[in-house]
N, C-alpha and C positions, 0 to 999 in steps of 0.2 A: 256945728257940723251937720250937714244934711244926710238923709238916708243913703244917698248914693256914695258919699264918703264912708259912711258906716259899713256898707256892703263891701266896698273895696278893702277897707282895713281888716274886716273879718276874713275876707278871702286870702289876703296876704298872711294873716296870722295862722289860719288853718293850713295853708300851703307850707309854711315854715315848720309848723308842728308835724305835719305828715312827713316832711323830709327828715326831720330829726328822729322820728319814730319808725322810720323804714327798718325792715329786718336787717340785722347785722350783715348778713350775706349780701344785701343790696346796697349798703351804704357807700361802698367804694366802686359801685358800678352805676353810672348814670343811666345806661341802657336798661338795666334791671328795674330801676325806679320808674323809668318811662313806661316800660311794659306793665308794671304794677298799676300805675295810674290809669292807663288806657284799658286794661283788662277789668279794672274795677267798674267801669261804665257798663260793661257787658254783664257782670255779676248783678249789678243793681237792676238792669233791664230784666233779667230773669226773675227778680223779685216782683217786678210789676206784673209779669205774666202769671206768676203764682198767685198774687193777690187778686187778679182779675178772674182766674180760674176758680178761686174760692168764692168770689162774689157771684159768679154765674153758675156755680155748681157743675163745672166742666169735669171735675174729678168725681166719679160716682162713689168712690170709697169715702169721700169727705162730705159730699152733699154741698148744699149752699151754705157758705159761712163767709164772714168778712163783710166789709162795708166799702162803699164807694170812697170813703175817706181813706181807707187802707190803700186803695188803688192810687188815688191822687197823691198821697204821702210818698208812696214808692216812686211815682213819676217825678215828684220834686227831688227825691234822692238822686235819680238819674240825671236830672238837669244840673243839680249842684255838683255832682261828681264830675260831670263833663266840664263845667265852669272851672272847677279846681284843677282838672287835668290841663286845661288851657293855661291857667295861671302857673302851673308847674313848668310849662315850657317857656312862658314869657318872662316870668319873675317880675312882672311890671303890670300893676292893675290897670293903668291907662291903656296899655297894649291889649290886655285881655278884654276890657270893656269895648275897645275899638273893634276888635274881632267880632264880638257879639253883635254890636250895633250894625257893623257893615254887613254881616250875614243876614240879620233881620231885614235890613233895607233891600238886600238882593232878593230875598224870598218875597217880600212885599211887592217889589217891582215886577216880579213875574206874574202876579195876579192880574186878571183882566181888570181894566179900569172901572168897570161897573161895580166892583166889590170894594173899591178903595174909598175911604172917608178922609179925603185930604183937607 
């Protein structure tokens, strides 16, 4: 099994686990679970901002603390949370992967040709 299959299997497993561990009040409401997955992306994005503020010393009460690794780890959390939210809606890793690849290609195609390494 290649790394791509491993990633897909892990995403499916995590998605199923998150569905099973949804708060009791959400378990009978698909919409509540949808909102929980989407709003989690925003929560994680806030953690990126906080980590960057710590790194740059933007909060004078705290001074400069944290590392670039803290920032990049939080950004990875945002990316993974978004991927898992897509998986929540598709329930099909191939569809999730297709959405990600299609979007990447769309963004890449919007770049001026001089920046592409085809």
